[in-house]
C-alpha positions as CSV (number, residue, x, y, z in Angstrom):
1,M,0.0,0.0,0.0
2,T,1.1,3.6,-0.5
3,P,2.9,4.8,2.6
4,P,1.3,7.5,4.7
5,F,4.5,9.5,4.6
6,R,4.6,9.7,0.8
7,T,5.6,13.4,0.8
8,L,8.9,12.9,2.7
9,T,11.6,14.1,0.3
10,T,14.5,11.8,0.8
11,G,14.7,8.3,-0.6
12,L,15.5,6.9,2.9
13,A,12.6,8.7,4.5
14,L,10.3,7.2,1.9
15,L,11.6,3.8,2.5
16,A,11.1,4.3,6.2
17,A,7.6,5.3,5.5
18,L,7.0,2.0,3.8
19,A,7.6,0.4,7.1
20,I,5.2,2.7,8.9
21,A,2.1,2.3,6.8
22,P,1.2,-1.4,7.3
23,R,1.9,-1.3,11.0
24,A,0.1,2.0,11.5
25,V,-3.0,0.7,9.7
26,A,-2.8,-2.6,11.5
27,A,-2.9,-0.8,14.8
28,T,-6.1,1.0,13.9
29,Q,-8.1,-1.9,12.5
30,E,-10.1,-1.9,15.7
31,E,-11.0,1.4,17.4
32,P,-9.3,1.9,20.7
33,P,-11.7,1.6,23.6
34,A,-12.9,4.8,25.1
35,E,-10.6,6.0,27.9
36,T,-11.5,4.5,31.2
37,E,-10.2,4.5,34.7
38,E,-8.2,1.4,33.8
39,L,-6.2,3.3,31.1
40,K,-3.4,5.2,32.7
41,R,-1.7,7.8,30.7
42,L,1.9,7.7,31.8
43,E,3.8,10.8,32.9
44,A,7.2,9.3,32.6
45,W,8.8,6.5,30.5
46,P,9.5,3.3,32.3
47,E,12.9,3.1,33.9
48,V,15.4,0.9,32.0
49,D,19.1,0.2,31.8
50,D,20.2,3.1,29.6
51,D,23.5,1.4,28.8
52,A,21.7,-1.7,27.7
53,V,19.4,0.3,25.5
54,S,22.3,2.2,23.9
55,F,24.2,-1.0,23.3
56,E,21.2,-2.7,21.5
57,I,20.5,0.4,19.4
58,E,24.1,0.5,18.2
59,R,24.0,-3.2,17.6
60,L,20.8,-2.7,15.6
61,R,22.3,0.2,13.6
62,K,25.6,-1.5,12.8
63,A,24.3,-5.0,12.3
64,R,26.5,-6.8,9.8
65,T,24.0,-9.6,9.3
66,P,20.2,-9.9,9.4
67,E,20.5,-12.1,12.4
68,M,22.3,-9.4,14.4
69,G,19.6,-6.9,13.5
70,E,16.9,-9.4,14.5
71,Q,18.6,-10.1,17.8
72,A,18.9,-6.4,18.6
73,T,15.3,-5.8,17.6
74,A,14.1,-8.6,19.9
75,A,16.2,-7.3,22.8
76,L,14.8,-3.8,22.5
77,I,11.2,-5.0,22.2
78,E,11.8,-7.0,25.4
79,I,13.1,-3.9,27.1
80,G,9.9,-2.2,26.2
81,A,8.6,1.3,26.1
82,G,11.5,2.7,28.1
83,A,13.7,2.3,25.0
84,A,11.5,4.6,23.0
85,P,13.2,8.0,23.9
86,K,16.6,6.8,22.8
87,L,15.2,5.2,19.7
88,L,13.4,8.4,18.7
89,A,16.6,10.4,19.2
90,K,18.2,8.2,16.6
91,F,15.2,7.5,14.3
92,G,14.9,10.9,12.6
93,R,18.5,11.0,11.5
94,E,19.1,7.3,10.7
95,K,20.3,6.7,7.2
96,D,20.5,3.0,7.0
97,E,17.3,1.6,5.5
98,D,17.2,-1.7,7.4
99,A,18.0,0.0,10.7
100,T,15.2,2.5,10.1
101,E,12.7,-0.2,9.4
102,R,13.7,-2.1,12.5
103,M,13.3,1.0,14.6
104,L,9.8,1.5,13.3
105,E,9.0,-2.1,14.1
106,I,10.1,-1.6,17.7
107,L,8.4,1.7,18.2
108,D,5.1,0.5,16.8
109,T,5.4,-2.6,19.1
110,V,6.3,-0.9,22.4
111,T,4.2,2.3,22.3
112,G,0.5,2.6,22.7
113,A,-2.3,4.5,24.5
114,P,-0.4,4.8,27.8
115,H,2.4,6.7,26.1
116,T,0.5,9.4,24.2
117,R,1.5,12.3,26.4
118,L,5.1,11.2,26.4
119,L,5.2,11.0,22.6
120,A,3.7,14.5,22.5
121,E,7.0,15.7,23.8
122,F,8.4,14.9,20.4
123,F,5.8,16.9,18.4
124,G,8.4,19.7,18.1
125,D,11.4,17.5,17.3
126,K,13.9,18.9,14.8
127,Q,13.5,15.8,12.6
128,L,10.5,15.8,10.3
129,R,10.3,12.0,10.3
130,T,10.2,11.9,14.1
131,R,7.5,14.6,14.4
132,T,5.3,13.0,11.8
133,W,5.6,9.5,13.2
134,C,4.8,10.7,16.7
135,L,1.8,12.7,15.6
136,Q,0.2,9.9,13.6
137,R,1.0,7.4,16.3
138,V,-0.7,9.5,19.0
139,A,-3.7,10.0,16.7
140,Q,-4.5,6.3,17.0
141,F,-5.2,6.6,20.7
142,P,-7.5,9.6,21.3
143,D,-6.4,11.6,24.3
144,D,-7.6,15.1,25.2
145,G,-4.5,15.4,27.3
146,V,-2.4,16.2,24.3
147,K,-4.7,18.9,22.9
148,T,-2.4,21.9,23.6
149,A,0.6,20.2,22.1
150,A,-1.3,18.8,19.1
151,E,-2.8,22.2,18.3
152,A,0.7,23.8,18.5
153,A,2.1,21.1,16.2
154,F,-0.6,21.7,13.7
155,T,-0.1,25.5,13.7
156,A,3.6,25.1,13.2
157,A,3.3,22.5,10.5
158,D,0.6,24.4,8.6
159,K,2.5,27.8,8.7
160,R,5.9,26.4,8.0
161,K,7.3,28.4,5.1
162,R,10.3,26.4,4.4
163,G,10.2,22.6,4.3
164,R,6.4,22.5,4.7
165,D,5.4,18.8,4.4
166,E,1.8,17.9,3.6
167,E,2.0,14.5,5.4
168,E,3.1,16.3,8.6
169,V,0.2,18.7,8.3
170,W,-2.2,15.9,7.9
171,A,-0.7,13.9,10.8
172,A,-0.9,17.0,13.0
173,A,-4.5,17.6,11.9
174,V,-5.7,14.1,12.9
175,C,-3.7,14.2,16.1
176,A,-5.4,17.4,17.0
177,A,-8.8,15.9,16.1
178,S,-8.0,12.8,18.3
179,S,-7.5,15.2,21.2
180,G,-10.9,16.9,20.6
181,S,-9.8,19.9,18.6
182,L,-11.3,21.1,15.3
183,I,-8.2,23.2,14.4
184,G,-7.2,21.0,11.4
185,F,-10.7,19.8,10.4
186,D,-10.6,21.5,7.0
187,V,-7.3,19.7,6.2
188,I,-8.8,16.3,7.2
189,T,-11.9,17.0,5.1
190,A,-9.8,17.8,2.0
191,D,-7.5,14.9,2.6
192,S,-10.5,12.5,2.9
193,K,-11.4,13.1,-0.7
194,T,-8.2,11.8,-2.2
195,N,-6.2,9.9,0.4
196,W,-8.7,7.7,2.2
197,K,-7.0,4.5,1.1
198,D,-3.8,5.5,2.9
199,H,-5.2,7.6,5.7
200,G,-8.7,6.4,6.3
201,E,-8.3,4.0,9.2
202,I,-6.3,6.5,11.3
203,T,-8.6,9.3,10.3
204,H,-11.6,7.3,11.4
205,V,-10.2,6.5,14.8
206,A,-9.0,10.1,15.4
207,L,-12.4,11.6,14.4
208,T,-14.3,9.5,16.9
209,A,-13.1,12.0,19.5
210,L,-15.1,14.8,17.7
211,R,-18.4,13.0,17.4
212,G,-21.1,15.6,17.8
213,P,-23.2,18.4,16.2
214,E,-20.3,20.7,15.4
215,A,-18.3,18.1,13.4
216,T,-21.5,17.1,11.7
217,K,-22.2,20.7,10.7
218,R,-18.8,20.9,9.1
219,V,-19.2,17.7,7.1
220,A,-22.7,18.3,6.0
221,P,-21.8,20.5,2.9
222,L,-20.0,17.5,1.4
223,L,-23.3,15.6,1.1
224,E,-24.5,18.4,-1.2
225,G,-21.5,18.0,-3.5
226,D,-20.6,15.6,-6.3
227,R,-20.3,11.8,-5.8
228,K,-16.7,12.0,-4.6
229,Q,-17.6,14.6,-2.0
230,K,-20.6,12.6,-0.8
231,V,-18.5,9.4,-0.4
232,A,-16.0,11.4,1.6
233,G,-18.7,13.0,3.7
234,L,-20.3,9.7,4.6
235,R,-16.9,8.3,5.6
236,L,-16.3,11.2,8.0
237,L,-19.8,11.0,9.4
238,A,-19.3,7.4,10.3
239,A,-16.6,8.6,12.7
240,C,-17.9,12.0,13.9
241,G,-21.6,12.2,13.0
242,D,-24.0,13.2,15.7
243,K,-27.1,10.9,16.1
244,E,-29.6,13.7,16.2
245,T,-28.3,15.9,13.4
246,A,-26.4,13.5,11.1
247,T,-29.1,10.8,10.8
248,P,-31.5,13.0,8.8
249,L,-28.6,13.9,6.4
250,V,-27.8,10.2,5.8
251,R,-31.3,8.7,5.7
252,P,-32.2,9.9,2.1
253,I,-29.0,8.3,0.7
254,L,-30.4,4.8,1.6
255,D,-32.6,5.2,-1.5
256,T,-29.7,5.5,-3.9
257,T,-28.8,2.9,-6.6
258,D,-25.1,3.8,-6.4
259,N,-23.5,1.0,-4.4
260,S,-20.6,3.1,-3.1
261,L,-22.9,5.7,-1.7
262,L,-25.2,3.0,-0.3
263,V,-22.4,1.3,1.5
264,G,-21.2,4.7,2.7
265,A,-24.6,5.5,4.1
266,I,-24.8,2.1,5.9
267,N,-21.4,2.6,7.4
268,A,-22.2,6.1,8.5
269,L,-25.4,4.9,10.3
270,R,-23.5,2.1,11.9
271,G,-21.2,4.6,13.5
272,I,-23.8,7.4,14.1
273,V,-26.5,5.2,15.6
274,D,-24.7,2.2,17.1
275,G,-21.1,3.3,17.4
276,D,-20.0,0.3,15.3
277,P,-17.0,0.4,13.0
278,P,-17.4,0.6,9.2
279,L,-17.8,-2.6,7.1
280,G,-15.7,-3.3,4.0
281,K,-17.0,-3.6,0.5
282,L,-20.5,-5.1,0.3
283,P,-22.1,-6.9,-2.7
284,T,-25.0,-4.9,-4.1
285,F,-27.7,-7.3,-3.0
286,E,-26.4,-7.3,0.6
287,A,-26.1,-3.5,0.7
288,I,-29.7,-3.2,-0.5
289,E,-30.9,-5.6,2.2
290,R,-29.0,-3.8,4.9
291,A,-30.4,-0.5,3.6
292,K,-33.9,-1.8,3.9
293,K,-33.3,-2.8,7.5
294,W,-31.9,0.6,8.3
295,K,-34.9,2.4,6.7
296,S,-37.2,0.3,8.9
297,R,-35.2,1.3,12.0
298,L,-35.1,5.0,11.4
């Protein structure tokens, strides 16, 4: 699949992105559960043996054989999240393709919802690759505690005159959305029309934090546009549509003969009414039957 970081300019960065995409999407195939008392957002990285982390990172970076790289990767994964700060310090500047890919594998494995506020400390990192990865990673685990940092990251990325990177802007927009901010909503709306294949799963998860009438109001104009805009609007409403105000917008589309729009409407209602994740492609006959059931419910 096309990597989310397609706009990074160097060949190495692009190759690094190839490693990010499959794991980022895999991490979002199921929506994270709503934050509960059981989910603790950490304020400090777990303590680890710094010398051991440094040793394994250097072993990973200078591995002369695939086996050495695999051993170092396994060792760092075993060490856990406490290895992340040192990995991130090297990640953005790493030039070796294999080492970069292994770093991504480790970071995607050891970080998750508990680490969102710690990863937010890297939103202003000097390295584009590091900033972008941290933003899209945090976006996968909605947390209102990163709102200030995410909004600042979006403002900086959006206004950057030199070295502006559209992938970073998108990552900052969805990260802000996942924190409950609408600051980058226009960017997400525009991106949803062209990049859903690459960005859709992360975008969906992030936008669940914005479900409500204001987000619905912002998406509504898309449903008055052409087919491409309508499909994008339905995808967004599946994540952020408000039951009271979005349902009447989607209900008429259940009468369409366009299968893509029909599936989009079904998925939108699944999210809006029941809070269920979207389905994949549906055969026309199945979509028609599901639409009939929805019409009888509404």
